C-alpha positions, -999 to 999 in steps of 0.1 A, spaced: 51 640 526 24 630 506 15 652 476 -26 660 478 -22 659 436 -2 627 433 -34 610 453 -58 628 434 -43 618 403 -44 584 413 -81 582 421 -87 602 386 -77 568 371 -96 549 391 -131 535 373 -158 528 397 -182 521 366 -216 503 379 -207 513 413 -225 544 423 -213 543 459 -176 542 447 -184 566 422 -199 591 449 -174 587 475 -147 593 447 -161 627 439 -159 636 475 -122 627 481 -114 644 454 -129 672 468 -112 668 495 -79 670 482 -87 699 460 -101 722 492 -84 710 522 -46 722 537 -45 686 553 -63 660 540 -37 633 558 -42 651 588 -64 629 617 -69 652 637 -91 671 608 -130 662 614 -147 684 591 -148 672 566 -127 646 574 -94 628 566 -82 602 543 -74 569 554 -62 539 536 -74 497 538 -56 468 527 -76 440 508 -53 410 509 -60 380 491 -42 351 502 -20 329 485 -46 314 462 -68 346 457 -96 325 471 -101 345 507 -93 379 521 -80 388 553 -106 405 580 -97 418 610 -123 420 641 -122 454 653 -120 468 685 -137 496 688 -162 491 658 -163 451 669 -170 444 634 -151 424 608 -136 447 586 -101 450 563 -75 460 580 -63 498 578 -58 528 591 -48 570 594 -22 582 566 13 585 587 37 619 579 65 593 565 48 570 542 63 578 510 32 570 489 -3 568 500 -6 528 489 22 526 512 1 538 544 -25 508 535 4 484 535 20 494 564 -18 491 584 -22 458 567 15 449 584 9 469 619 -27 448 626 -21 413 610 20 407 613 9 393 574 35 390 551 27 406 517 44 401 486 73 431 485 69 430 447 32 438 439 24 475 436 -9 481 458 -38 488 430 -66 511 442 -95 487 439 -120 508 459 -133 541 475 -155 541 505 -161 578 525 -179 567 561 -189 579 592 -172 575 626 -185 573 655 -174 600 686 -156 588 709 -137 610 737 -113 631 722 -131 632 686 -162 645 673 -182 619 641 -159 629 616 -156 606 577 -131 587 568 -123 592 532 -109 554 526 -88 543 497 -89 507 495 -57 487 480 -53 456 464 -23 435 484 -13 398 475 0 375 505 33 354 507 16 330 532 -13 325 548 4 336 585 -5 363 603 -7 372 636 -33 392 661 -19 428 672 -30 454 698 -53 472 674 -75 443 665 -90 414 685 -89 384 660 -75 380 623 -88 356 600 -90 345 566 -124 349 547 -142 333 519 -167 348 493 -193 319 507 -181 335 545 -190 369 537 -223 372 545 -212 354 576 -191 383 586 -215 413 574 -189 423 547 -202 456 536 -207 463 497 -174 484 491 -154 456 504 -173 429 485 -173 451 454 -132 458 459 -126 424 464 -145 417 431 -123 439 412 -88 429 430 -100 398 413 -101 411 379 -67 426 382 -47 394 387 
């Protein structure tokens, strides 16, 4: 079971200098961790719950792996909900990347927190509008191989030159810059 205190300690080490959106998101996630009895529960809609995303660098570090989200119909990083058997918070991001894309990640690279993004999720039949308090972790791909899962429509490698065409949000762009700075 993940310990909120361990995730809060990791977040406190994250430096969003120059990124006001990430700084505000960091504050919101820390508040959620300190005030919620179940910050990782996907059934907690008010004020939301923690999710994890993987920013996967290609072997040459010149592209990132994207998925065409089935429900939102947008290109995003692979990611999703934290599960009770995820041993560490970064492992949730790794699991989601592998489930959605089949990507082969370097086993020896530890997930590095490169972004924080709190964003709204539209309502659907069984869920009201709620917030995802998303932690973005950097991973390194061991190869360019991937496969499309049932969870996504498409998977693609994306270069910086294609960020605008894929309409990537600022949180992904800034996370990519941080990920490159840590390689």
